[in-house]
C-alpha positions in Angstrom: -22.4 -16.4 -10.0 -20.3 -15.5 -6.9 -16.7 -16.9 -6.5 -15.2 -16.8 -3.0 -11.9 -18.7 -3.1 -10.1 -19.8 0.1 -6.9 -18.2 0.8 -3.6 -20.2 0.1 -2.7 -23.1 2.8 0.8 -23.2 4.3 2.1 -25.9 1.7 1.2 -23.4 -1.1 3.3 -20.7 0.6 6.5 -22.6 0.8 9.8 -20.8 1.8 11.4 -18.9 -0.9 14.8 -19.3 -2.0 17.5 -17.3 0.1 17.6 -14.4 -2.2 14.3 -13.4 -2.4 13.5 -14.2 1.0 16.0 -11.5 2.0 14.7 -9.3 -0.4 11.3 -9.3 1.0 12.6 -9.0 4.4 14.7 -5.9 3.4 12.1 -4.2 1.7 9.7 -4.6 4.7 12.7 -3.0 6.9 12.8 -0.2 4.6 9.4 0.7 5.1 9.4 0.2 8.9 12.4 1.9 9.3 11.5 5.0 6.9 8.1 5.6 9.0 9.9 5.2 12.3 12.1 7.8 11.4 9.2 10.0 9.7 7.6 9.8 13.4 10.8 11.5 14.9 10.7 14.1 12.1 7.2 14.6 12.9 7.7 15.1 16.6 10.5 17.7 15.8 8.1 19.5 13.6 10.2 18.6 10.2 7.1 17.0 8.4 3.9 18.9 8.8 0.2 18.1 8.3 -1.2 14.6 8.3 0.7 11.3 8.8 -0.5 7.9 8.3 1.8 5.2 9.2 2.1 1.8 7.7 3.7 0.0 10.4 2.3 -3.4 10.8 1.0 -3.8 7.6 4.2 -3.7 5.9 3.8 -7.7 4.3 0.7 -6.4 2.3 2.2 -3.8 0.0 5.6 -5.8 -0.4 3.9 -9.1 -1.2 1.3 -7.7 -3.6 4.3 -5.7 -5.4 6.2 -8.9 -6.2 3.2 -9.9 -8.2 3.5 -6.5 -10.7 5.9 -5.7 -13.5 7.1 -2.1 -14.3 4.4 -1.9 -17.0 1.6 -2.2 -14.6 -0.3 0.6 -12.7 -0.5 1.2 -8.9 -3.3 3.3 -7.0 -2.8 3.8 -3.3 -4.4 5.5 -0.4 -3.0 8.3 1.9 -1.2 5.2 3.7 1.2 5.0 0.8 4.6 5.6 2.1 5.4 1.6 1.9 3.6 1.3 -1.4 5.4 4.1 -3.1 9.0 3.0 -1.6 8.5 -0.6 -2.8 7.0 0.2 -6.0 10.5 2.1 -6.8 9.9 5.6 -5.7 13.5 6.6 -4.4 13.4 7.1 -0.6 14.8 10.7 -1.3 12.0 11.5 -3.4 9.4 10.4 -0.9 11.3 11.9 2.0 11.5 15.2 0.4 7.9 15.3 -0.5 7.2 14.6 3.4 9.6 17.6 4.0 7.5 19.5 1.2 10.5 20.3 -0.6 10.5 20.9 -4.5 12.8 17.7 -5.0 10.1 15.6 -3.8 8.3 13.5 -6.0 5.2 15.8 -6.3 7.6 18.7 -6.1 6.7 19.6 -2.4 2.8 19.9 -3.5 1.4 16.9 -2.2 3.2 15.9 1.0 2.5 12.5 2.8 -1.1 11.9 1.5 -0.3 12.7 -2.4 3.0 10.8 -3.5 2.8 10.2 -7.3 5.6 9.1 -10.0 4.6 8.7 -13.8 7.9 7.2 -14.3 6.9 4.0 -12.1 3.3 4.2 -12.8 2.4 5.2 -9.4 -0.6 7.0 -9.5 -1.3 8.4 -5.9 -1.4 8.5 -2.9 -5.2 10.0 -2.3 -6.6 11.7 0.6 -10.2 10.7 -0.5 -11.3 7.5 1.5 -12.5 5.2 -1.8 -11.3 8.1 -4.1 -8.5 5.9 -6.0 -11.0 3.1 -7.0 -12.9 4.7 -10.0 -9.2 6.1 -10.8 -8.1 2.6 -11.0 -11.0 1.2 -13.0 -10.4 4.6 -15.5 -6.7 3.6 -16.0 -7.6 -0.1 -16.6 -10.1 0.8 -19.2 -7.6 3.0 -21.0 -5.3 0.1 -21.3 -8.1 -2.0 -22.4 -9.1 0.6 -25.3 -5.2 1.0 -26.2 -4.6 -2.8 -26.4 -2.0 -2.6 -23.6 -1.4 -5.8 -21.5 -1.4 -4.0 -18.1 -2.9 -4.7 -14.6 -3.6 -1.7 -12.5 -3.4 -2.7 -8.6 -5.6 -0.7 -6.4 -5.0 -0.5 -2.5 -7.8 0.9 -0.3 -8.7 0.1 3.3 -12.1 -1.6 4.9 -13.6 1.9 5.3 -13.9 2.3 1.6 -15.9 -0.6 1.5 -18.7 1.7 2.7 -18.3 4.4 -0.1 -20.8 4.3 -3.2 -17.3 4.5 -5.1 -16.5 0.9 -4.0 -19.8 -0.5 -5.4 -19.7 1.2 -8.5 -16.0 0.4 -9.3 -16.5 -3.3 -8.7 -19.4 -3.1 -10.3 -18.4 -1.4 -13.9 -15.1 -3.4 -13.6 -16.9 -6.9 -13.6 -19.4 -5.6 -16.0 -16.2 -4.7 -18.5 -14.0 -7.3 -17.3 -11.3 -4.8 -16.8 -7.7 -5.6 -15.6 -7.6 -4.5 -12.0 -6.7 -6.4 -9.1 -8.6 -4.5 -6.0 -6.4 -4.9 -2.8 -8.3 -4.3 0.2 -6.0 -3.6 3.3 -8.4 -4.6 6.3 -7.0 -3.5 8.8 -10.2 -3.8 11.3 -10.7 0.0 11.7 -12.1 2.6 9.3 -10.4 5.5 10.8 -11.6 4.7 14.3 -14.7 2.9 13.6 -14.5 -1.1 14.0 -15.6 -3.3 11.1 -18.5 -4.6 12.8 -20.0 -1.3 13.7 -20.0 -0.2 10.2 -20.4 -3.2 8.0 -23.6 -5.5 8.3 -21.7 -8.0 6.4 -17.9 -8.4 7.7 -16.7 -11.0 5.0 -15.4 -8.3 2.6 -14.2 -11.3 0.2 -17.9 -12.2 0.1 -19.1 -9.0 -0.5 -16.8 -8.1 -3.3 -17.9 -11.6 -4.8 -21.4 -10.5 -5.3 -20.3 -8.4 -8.0 -19.2 -11.5 -10.0 -15.6 -11.5 -9.5 -13.2 -13.7 -7.8 -12.5 -12.8 -4.6 -10.5 -14.3 -1.6 -9.3 -13.3 2.0 -5.8 -13.8 2.9 -3.5 -13.8 6.0 -2.0 -10.0 5.5 0.4 -10.7 8.3 2.1 -13.2 6.1 4.1 -11.5 3.2 4.3 -15.2 1.5 0.8 -15.8 1.6 0.4 -12.2 0.5 2.7 -12.7 -2.6 1.4 -16.1 -3.5 -2.2 -14.9 -3.5 -1.4 -11.6 -5.4 0.7 -13.9 -8.3 -2.5 -16.0 -8.6 -5.0 -13.0 -9.0 -2.4 -11.1 -11.2 -2.2 -14.1 -13.5 -6.0 -14.6 -13.7 -6.4 -10.6 -14.5 -3.7 -10.7 -17.0 -5.0 -13.7 -18.6 -8.2 -11.7 -19.5 -10.1 -13.2 -16.6 -11.4 -9.7 -15.5 -11.0 -8.2 -12.1 -10.0 -9.8 -8.8 -10.3 -8.9 -5.1 -7.8 -9.6 -2.3 -9.1 -9.1 1.3 -5.8 -8.6 2.9 -6.3 -9.1 6.8 -3.9 -7.1 8.2 -3.3 -4.7 11.5 -1.8 -1.3 12.3 0.2 -1.0 15.5 -0.1 2.8 15.1 -3.1 4.9 15.4 -5.0 6.0 12.0 -2.8 9.1 11.9 -0.4 10.9 14.4 -3.3 13.1 15.9 -5.3 9.8 16.9 -5.7 9.0 20.8 -6.7 5.6 19.7 -9.7 5.7 22.3 -11.6 2.9 20.2 -9.4 -0.1 21.1 -7.5 -1.3 23.9 -3.8 -1.3 24.3 -4.0 -4.8 25.2 -5.5 -5.7 21.7 -2.4 -4.0 20.0 -0.3 -6.1 22.2 -2.3 -9.3 21.1 -1.6 -8.6 17.6 2.3 -7.8 18.0 3.4 -11.4 18.1 2.0 -11.5 14.4 4.0 -8.8 13.3 5.2 -9.7 9.5 8.7 -8.6 10.1 10.1 -10.8 13.0 7.8 -13.7 11.8 9.7 -13.7 8.7 13.0 -13.1 10.2 12.5 -16.2 12.6 11.3 -18.3 9.6 14.5 -17.5 7.6 16.7 -18.0 10.6 15.4 -21.4 11.3 15.6 -22.3 7.8 19.5 -21.4 7.8 19.0 -18.8 5.3 19.6 -15.8 7.5 22.4 -15.3 10.0 22.4 -12.7 13.0 25.6 -10.8 10.8 23.2 -10.9 7.7 20.2 -9.1 9.6 22.5 -6.6 11.2 24.1 -5.8 7.4 20.4 -5.4 6.1 19.8 -3.0 9.1 22.6 -1.1 8.3 22.1 -0.9 4.9 18.6 0.2 5.5 19.7 2.9 8.4 22.3 4.5 5.6 19.6 4.9 3.1 16.7 6.3 5.4 19.5 9.0 6.7 20.6 9.6 2.9 17.2 10.7 2.3 16.6 12.8 5.7 19.9 14.6 4.4 18.5 15.0 1.0 15.2 16.4 2.5 16.8 18.6 4.4 19.2 20.1 1.7 16.2 20.5 -0.6 14.9 23.5 -1.5 11.3 25.3 -1.3 9.3 26.1 -4.6 9.6 29.6 -5.2 6.4 31.7 -4.8 6.3 33.1 -8.5 5.9 29.4 -10.0 3.0 28.4 -7.4 0.6 28.9 -10.5 2.5 26.4 -12.6 0.5 23.4 -13.2 -2.9 25.1 -12.2 -5.5 24.9 -14.8 -8.8 26.8 -14.8 -11.6 26.7 -17.7 -11.6 29.8 -19.7 -14.4 32.0 -19.2 -15.1 30.8 -15.5 -14.1 33.1 -12.8 
C-alpha cells in the first residue's frame, strides 16, 4: 500500500516564537555567508579541488536538523557544508578541512566533499551519487539490532533517485521497518540534467511511496514548512512506524560546482527563483510579525561575519599533515599486495 501524504498547509506552519525564528534565520545566514566566503577563497586558490555550494537550499538542511536530536545520525552528500555546520561541527573545523589542514574535521584528508565527525554523529559527506543511502540503512540496522532509540537522516539529491542504491535502500528499509528518514533535496537538476530528462516519473514522493513507506512533498524554500514536515516524519520514524521519505523541492542558485558553466539552464530561470530565496523570505516574515528589527538583523549579520572570519583565520593558521603520518588510518588486508 502506497502512502503519499500532502505537504503542510500554511496554517500548519504557523509563525514560530521569536527566539526560534531568529535561530532559524541565523543558521541559514551562517551557511550562506560561510559559502560566499568559500567562493572568494576558492577563487584565490586557498581552497582547491571541487566545491559544491548549498546557496539557495539552506532551508532544507536547517529545517530538517530541528527535528533531530544529538543521538540521531546524519548522512549527507558532497553538497554538505550546510548540513555539517547546522549539525554542530564547528565552523573552524569545517573551514580548516576545506583548506586541507590537519585541524580540519577529517584531518585534511577529505576536503569539501568528505566532512565527517563522530562526536556529532555526522557520517559524511559522500562523493558518490547515492552512496550515502546504503550507509544510512546500515546505521539504522545497527541501531535496531542494538536496541538504540535513534533516527538516521539521509540527505541526497534528485539525481540519486536514478541510482540502484536508491531502490535497494528504500526496499530494505521498508522491508525491515528501519528508522531512516530519507530526505531527497530535489533541486531540479542532477548535475546538469533536468529532472524530466532523466526520470520517467518526476513525482519523486510517489516513486518512493511505491515501496510502501509514507512519503510527501514539501516546499523546500520555506524553512518553516520543512521543519514542520521533518518533525512529523521523525515522530513517525521514532515511534516505530518504519522509514519515511520527504521530497524537499528546492533550488540552487549557483552551479552544480564551481566548474559548472550552467549551459543547461537560462539565467532568467535562476532570476525567477530568487524571489523565493528562503533567507529574505523568513526575514520579511519575522519583520512583519514584529520579531525582527533592522538592528537585530545587523547584529546577526555581524555575529555571523565574525564567526566566518575567525574560521578563515583558524584555517590559515592550521598545519599540514606531515608526510610521515600519511599511512595512518590506511589499512590493507594481510596477504593482499
